[in-house]
C-alpha positions, 0 to 999 in steps of 0.5 A: 499500500502506498503512502497515498492509500495510507492517507486515504485510510487515515482520512476515512477513519477520521471521517467515521469518528466525526460522523459518530460525534465523539462516541467512538475513537476510530483509527487506521492500523497501518500494520494490521491493515484494519480499521479499529474503533474504541467505544467512548461511552459507558460500556462494561468493564474492559471497554468495547473495541472492534475492528474490520478490514473496510469501513462498511464492516466497521460500521456494522460492527459498531452498530452491533456493539451499540445495540449490545450495550444499549447505546441509544438508551444511554444517549437518547433515553430510548432504545 
């Protein structure tokens, strides 16, 4: 992967983090070649971390964790 592709992946990670309004920290792992997302709201001890090879799969994993840990209930008082 060339430097331009790495930059694109980092920009994509930043965009996903922006879309999630600070509820997730999202990174591109240059060594692992995966996107990583760390939940930033109250989750059980040990936190919640997901990874995926592409943005669509990452979004799916993030939504799964949000459902599993009651994110909408916590954020908006409904679920």
